[in-house]
VOPA-383949 format. One line per field, with one value per atom (N, C-alpha, C): residue number from 1; residue in one letter; chain; atom name; x, y, z. Coordinates in Angstrom, 3 decimals. Example, Ala and Ser with C-alpha at 12.3 -4.5 7.8 and 13.67 -1.06 7.14 Angstrom:
seq (1  1  1  2  2  2) $
type (a  a  a  s  s  s) $
mol (A  A  A  A  A  A) $
atom (N  CA  C  N  CA  C) $
c1 (13.190  12.300  13.200  12.850  13.670  12.900) $
c2 (-5.690  -4.500  -3.300  -2.250  -1.060  0.030) $
c3 (7.800  7.800  7.800  7.080  7.140  7.870) $
REM end
This chain:
seq (1  1  1  2  2  2  3  3  3  4  4  4  5  5  5  6  6  6  7  7  7  8  8  8  9  9  9  10  10  10  11  11  11  12  12  12  13  13  13  14  14  14  15  15  15  16  16  16  17  17  17  18  18  18  19  19  19  20  20  20  21  21  21  22  22  22  23  23  23  24  24  24  25  25  25  26  26  26  27  27  27  28  28  28  29  29  29  30  30  30  31  31  31  32  32  32  33  33  33  34  34  34  35  35  35  36  36  36  37  37  37  38  38  38  39  39  39  40  40  40  41  41  41  42  42  42  43  43  43  44  44  44  45  45  45  46  46  46  47  47  47  48  48  48  49  49  49  50  50  50  51  51  51  52  52  52  53  53  53  54  54  54  55  55  55  56  56  56  57  57  57  58  58  58  59  59  59  60  60  60  61  61  61  62  62  62  63  63  63  64  64  64  65  65  65  66  66  66  67  67  67  68  68  68  69  69  69  70  70  70  71  71  71  72  72  72  73  73  73  74  74  74  75  75  75  76  76  76  77  77  77  78  78  78  79  79  79  80  80  80  81  81  81  82  82  82  83  83  83  84  84  84  85  85  85  86  86  86  87  87  87  88  88  88  89  89  89  90  90  90  91  91  91  92  92  92  93  93  93  94  94  94  95  95  95  96  96  96  97  97  97  98  98  98  99  99  99  100  100  100  101  101  101  102  102  102) $
type (m  m  m  r  r  r  h  h  h  h  h  h  v  v  v  r  r  r  r  r  r  t  t  t  v  v  v  l  l  l  t  t  t  l  l  l  a  a  a  a  a  a  a  a  a  t  t  t  a  a  a  v  v  v  v  v  v  t  t  t  a  a  a  t  t  t  a  a  a  v  v  v  p  p  p  a  a  a  s  s  s  a  a  a  a  a  a  g  g  g  d  d  d  n  n  n  n  n  n  l  l  l  q  q  q  n  n  n  g  g  g  l  l  l  v  v  v  n  n  n  v  v  v  a  a  a  l  l  l  g  g  g  r  r  r  i  i  i  t  t  t  l  l  l  t  t  t  d  d  d  i  i  i  n  n  n  v  v  v  g  g  g  v  v  v  a  a  a  a  a  a  q  q  q  i  i  i  a  a  a  a  a  a  a  a  a  v  v  v  c  c  c  g  g  g  l  l  l  d  d  d  v  v  v  g  g  g  p  p  p  v  v  v  a  a  a  v  v  v  l  l  l  a  a  a  t  t  t  a  a  a  v  v  v  d  d  d  a  a  a  g  g  g  p  p  p  l  l  l  g  g  g  a  a  a  s  s  s  e  e  e  v  v  v  v  v  v  c  c  c  d  d  d  v  v  v  a  a  a  n  n  n  m  m  m  p  p  p  l  l  l  t  t  t  l  l  l  e  e  e  q  q  q  t  t  t) $
mol (A  A  A  A  A  A  A  A  A  A  A  A  A  A  A  A  A  A  A  A  A  A  A  A  A  A  A  A  A  A  A  A  A  A  A  A  A  A  A  A  A  A  A  A  A  A  A  A  A  A  A  A  A  A  A  A  A  A  A  A  A  A  A  A  A  A  A  A  A  A  A  A  A  A  A  A  A  A  A  A  A  A  A  A  A  A  A  A  A  A  A  A  A  A  A  A  A  A  A  A  A  A  A  A  A  A  A  A  A  A  A  A  A  A  A  A  A  A  A  A  A  A  A  A  A  A  A  A  A  A  A  A  A  A  A  A  A  A  A  A  A  A  A  A  A  A  A  A  A  A  A  A  A  A  A  A  A  A  A  A  A  A  A  A  A  A  A  A  A  A  A  A  A  A  A  A  A  A  A  A  A  A  A  A  A  A  A  A  A  A  A  A  A  A  A  A  A  A  A  A  A  A  A  A  A  A  A  A  A  A  A  A  A  A  A  A  A  A  A  A  A  A  A  A  A  A  A  A  A  A  A  A  A  A  A  A  A  A  A  A  A  A  A  A  A  A  A  A  A  A  A  A  A  A  A  A  A  A  A  A  A  A  A  A  A  A  A  A  A  A  A  A  A  A  A  A  A  A  A  A  A  A  A  A  A  A  A  A  A  A  A  A  A  A  A  A  A  A  A  A  A  A  A  A  A  A) $
atom (N  CA  C  N  CA  C  N  CA  C  N  CA  C  N  CA  C  N  CA  C  N  CA  C  N  CA  C  N  CA  C  N  CA  C  N  CA  C  N  CA  C  N  CA  C  N  CA  C  N  CA  C  N  CA  C  N  CA  C  N  CA  C  N  CA  C  N  CA  C  N  CA  C  N  CA  C  N  CA  C  N  CA  C  N  CA  C  N  CA  C  N  CA  C  N  CA  C  N  CA  C  N  CA  C  N  CA  C  N  CA  C  N  CA  C  N  CA  C  N  CA  C  N  CA  C  N  CA  C  N  CA  C  N  CA  C  N  CA  C  N  CA  C  N  CA  C  N  CA  C  N  CA  C  N  CA  C  N  CA  C  N  CA  C  N  CA  C  N  CA  C  N  CA  C  N  CA  C  N  CA  C  N  CA  C  N  CA  C  N  CA  C  N  CA  C  N  CA  C  N  CA  C  N  CA  C  N  CA  C  N  CA  C  N  CA  C  N  CA  C  N  CA  C  N  CA  C  N  CA  C  N  CA  C  N  CA  C  N  CA  C  N  CA  C  N  CA  C  N  CA  C  N  CA  C  N  CA  C  N  CA  C  N  CA  C  N  CA  C  N  CA  C  N  CA  C  N  CA  C  N  CA  C  N  CA  C  N  CA  C  N  CA  C  N  CA  C  N  CA  C  N  CA  C  N  CA  C  N  CA  C  N  CA  C  N  CA  C  N  CA  C  N  CA  C  N  CA  C  N  CA  C  N  CA  C  N  CA  C  N  CA  C  N  CA  C  N  CA  C  N  CA  C  N  CA  C) $
c1 (-18.052  -16.831  -16.555  -17.009  -16.868  -16.461  -17.687  -17.007  -15.880  -15.328  -14.355  -12.806  -13.352  -11.901  -11.752  -12.943  -12.839  -12.182  -12.571  -12.301  -10.576  -10.286  -8.459  -7.970  -8.507  -8.025  -7.884  -8.935  -8.729  -7.912  -8.038  -7.070  -5.623  -4.930  -4.193  -4.008  -4.635  -4.243  -4.097  -5.208  -4.454  -3.218  -2.792  -1.383  -0.291  -0.530  0.280  0.634  -0.734  -0.588  0.197  0.354  0.726  2.296  2.343  3.976  4.685  4.039  4.479  5.127  3.823  4.338  5.095  5.750  6.699  8.012  8.011  9.136  9.967  11.756  12.540  13.048  13.342  13.788  14.945  15.021  16.154  17.735  17.208  18.677  19.059  18.368  18.601  19.306  19.310  19.364  21.130  21.440  22.709  22.939  22.337  22.751  22.742  23.445  23.809  23.686  23.152  22.786  22.144  21.672  20.727  19.357  19.594  18.891  19.074  18.036  17.998  16.565  15.727  14.871  13.392  13.307  12.621  12.174  11.260  10.228  9.242  9.007  7.540  6.531  5.527  3.769  3.494  3.028  2.386  1.129  0.018  -1.392  -2.133  -2.041  -2.412  -1.484  -1.766  -1.215  -0.985  -1.086  -0.646  0.493  1.601  2.785  3.238  3.333  3.804  5.507  6.353  7.922  8.370  9.414  10.352  9.690  9.221  8.431  8.987  8.849  9.777  9.070  9.748  9.475  8.159  8.062  7.146  6.175  5.999  4.635  4.129  5.150  4.612  4.116  4.609  3.807  2.183  2.148  1.061  -0.060  0.547  -0.494  -0.783  0.067  -0.301  -1.094  -1.093  -1.763  -3.110  -3.387  -4.495  -5.439  -4.924  -5.531  -5.709  -4.753  -5.302  -5.945  -6.392  -6.841  -6.002  -4.897  -3.986  -3.749  -2.452  -1.914  -0.864  -0.050  0.651  2.387  2.184  3.613  4.259  3.395  3.714  4.204  3.364  3.737  4.888  5.304  6.481  7.712  7.700  8.646  8.756  7.557  8.233  8.511  7.999  8.918  10.070  10.667  11.790  12.560  12.221  12.862  12.885  12.206  11.831  13.279  13.195  13.871  15.542  15.657  17.118  17.761  16.665  16.539  17.360  17.728  18.559  17.552  18.094  17.565  16.604  14.962  14.309  13.914  13.829  13.166  11.673  10.777  9.386  8.203  7.277  6.614  5.381  4.251  2.738  2.562  1.430  0.870  -0.220  -1.120  -2.418  -2.992  -3.932  -5.032  -6.219  -6.411  -7.346  -8.002  -9.430  -9.934  -8.914  -8.898  -8.036  -6.728  -6.170  -4.740  -3.895  -2.504  -1.505  -1.365  -1.234  -0.653  0.707  1.840  3.164  3.837  5.046  5.988  7.258  7.786  9.266  10.297  11.764  12.894  12.938  13.477  13.628  15.289) $
c2 (-13.295  -13.087  -11.863  -11.012  -9.551  -10.235  -11.302  -11.356  -12.238  -13.131  -13.871  -13.047  -11.771  -10.790  -9.795  -9.524  -8.780  -10.109  -11.102  -12.227  -12.394  -12.411  -12.450  -11.199  -10.023  -8.841  -8.806  -9.147  -8.935  -10.059  -11.218  -12.520  -11.654  -11.334  -10.686  -9.329  -8.591  -7.319  -8.373  -9.124  -9.732  -10.654  -11.208  -11.622  -10.660  -9.705  -8.468  -7.895  -8.023  -7.160  -8.342  -9.642  -10.614  -10.679  -10.247  -10.418  -8.994  -8.129  -6.913  -6.737  -7.763  -8.050  -8.946  -9.724  -10.891  -11.112  -10.545  -10.385  -9.541  -10.066  -9.110  -8.806  -7.574  -6.333  -7.028  -6.993  -7.705  -6.819  -5.595  -5.088  -5.310  -5.832  -6.109  -7.479  -8.673  -9.809  -9.901  -9.149  -8.786  -9.817  -10.310  -11.646  -10.881  -11.117  -10.687  -11.572  -12.903  -13.860  -13.556  -14.404  -14.800  -15.556  -16.810  -17.464  -16.713  -15.869  -15.291  -15.428  -16.377  -16.569  -15.803  -14.981  -14.086  -14.016  -14.090  -13.978  -12.420  -12.221  -11.595  -12.161  -11.892  -12.341  -11.347  -11.707  -11.118  -11.363  -10.301  -11.044  -9.813  -9.564  -8.444  -7.112  -6.242  -4.951  -5.219  -5.950  -6.101  -6.749  -6.443  -7.090  -6.781  -7.792  -8.232  -8.270  -7.818  -7.715  -8.233  -9.212  -9.510  -9.975  -11.411  -11.967  -13.358  -13.544  -14.927  -16.083  -16.667  -18.077  -18.990  -19.319  -20.066  -19.287  -17.956  -17.069  -17.078  -16.751  -16.554  -17.945  -18.802  -20.335  -20.217  -20.062  -19.955  -19.214  -17.739  -17.084  -17.272  -17.797  -18.600  -19.613  -20.305  -21.513  -21.144  -20.408  -19.840  -19.333  -18.489  -17.694  -18.459  -19.898  -20.136  -21.563  -21.722  -23.395  -24.443  -24.370  -25.781  -25.962  -26.785  -27.300  -26.654  -26.380  -25.494  -26.192  -27.586  -28.212  -28.075  -28.402  -28.132  -26.934  -25.816  -24.608  -23.891  -24.504  -24.213  -24.903  -26.031  -26.540  -25.622  -25.056  -23.741  -22.685  -22.315  -20.999  -20.790  -22.215  -22.465  -22.207  -23.253  -23.008  -22.075  -20.932  -19.799  -18.609  -18.968  -18.126  -18.854  -19.949  -20.465  -20.170  -19.940  -19.660  -17.955  -17.691  -16.615  -15.688  -14.344  -13.194  -12.942  -12.500  -12.562  -13.400  -14.758  -15.831  -15.875  -16.074  -16.397  -17.794  -17.864  -19.253  -18.629  -19.029  -18.979  -20.185  -19.596  -20.700  -21.282  -20.401  -20.172  -19.214  -18.759  -17.979  -17.618  -16.414  -16.268  -14.814  -14.820  -13.845  -13.551  -14.309  -14.281  -13.559  -13.461  -12.518  -13.886  -13.863  -15.096  -14.514  -15.395  -15.249  -15.802  -14.927  -15.217  -15.018  -16.127  -16.106  -15.364  -14.546  -13.650  -13.932  -14.361  -14.008  -12.956  -11.936  -10.621  -10.407) $
c3 (-5.660  -6.546  -5.503  -5.131  -4.401  -3.181  -2.356  -1.215  -0.846  -2.052  -2.132  -2.197  -2.744  -3.046  -1.782  -0.904  0.251  1.601  1.417  2.468  2.298  0.955  0.646  1.218  0.887  1.272  2.783  3.781  4.933  5.712  4.676  5.439  5.124  4.152  3.871  4.593  4.952  6.086  7.886  8.015  9.470  9.451  8.068  8.362  8.572  7.643  7.733  9.191  10.069  11.153  12.318  11.953  12.786  12.278  11.157  10.513  11.318  11.095  11.421  13.130  14.055  15.079  15.461  14.623  14.997  14.214  13.030  11.772  12.440  12.438  12.321  11.342  11.058  9.832  9.245  8.275  7.403  7.720  7.964  8.468  9.688  10.597  11.751  12.028  11.212  10.830  10.324  9.896  9.374  8.414  7.564  6.693  5.269  4.416  3.023  2.172  2.697  1.610  1.091  -0.236  -1.045  0.103  0.779  1.362  2.634  2.927  4.332  5.002  4.370  5.186  4.869  4.069  3.584  2.482  2.241  0.729  0.811  -0.461  -0.464  -1.027  -0.409  -0.855  -1.705  -2.938  -3.893  -4.154  -4.395  -4.700  -5.353  -6.819  -7.572  -7.201  -6.855  -6.732  -4.960  -4.085  -2.782  -2.757  -2.056  -1.819  -0.350  0.229  1.403  1.571  2.034  1.416  3.168  2.384  3.586  4.912  4.252  4.831  5.455  6.634  7.172  6.405  5.703  4.870  5.554  6.576  7.410  7.810  7.656  8.182  6.569  5.481  3.949  3.711  3.774  3.573  4.247  5.338  5.897  5.687  4.952  4.066  3.438  2.572  1.125  1.493  2.349  2.089  2.693  3.861  4.124  2.986  2.120  1.350  0.037  -0.350  -1.325  -1.195  0.190  0.748  0.733  0.601  0.712  1.898  2.022  3.170  3.019  4.353  4.674  4.062  4.348  4.420  2.710  1.744  0.295  0.098  0.463  0.103  1.190  2.148  3.058  2.407  1.730  0.668  -0.629  -1.198  -2.061  -1.794  -0.848  -0.467  0.384  0.634  0.897  -0.301  -1.481  -2.728  -3.512  -3.331  -4.010  -3.149  -1.619  -1.080  -1.315  -1.804  -1.836  -3.337  -4.131  -5.317  -5.815  -6.742  -7.315  -7.015  -6.808  -6.501  -7.864  -7.462  -8.425  -8.757  -8.163  -8.567  -7.758  -8.349  -7.964  -8.500  -7.684  -8.252  -7.499  -8.643  -8.496  -7.431  -6.248  -5.221  -6.132  -6.366  -6.923  -7.570  -8.089  -8.293  -7.980  -7.278  -6.257  -7.286  -7.418  -8.231  -9.657  -10.129  -11.524  -11.330  -10.061  -9.967  -9.253  -9.596  -9.086  -7.371  -6.753  -5.460  -5.454  -5.945  -5.754  -4.574  -4.555  -3.540  -4.461  -4.176  -4.656  -4.060  -4.197  -3.616  -3.355  -2.330  -2.082  -2.209) $
REM end
């Protein structure tokens, strides 16, 4: 169990490094629409904010052991939803991995 949690945290940390290197800040985008292509990825007390929908889907799929396609559809639906919308992708070590509207 401890190994699984450590692997999950390391996966999230690595994904954060990739996102930080490639993501465009929301303020630079200049788009005030709710559907801005960005979502939050939350797992327990760890939250990655303003993540590109495609990158968020890859992170969630890797952590949950799922195919990226259905998770990308879910992430896009969350992004298109109302402010505060969220969906649980899976449970990891008894913690929900959630995609949230930004």
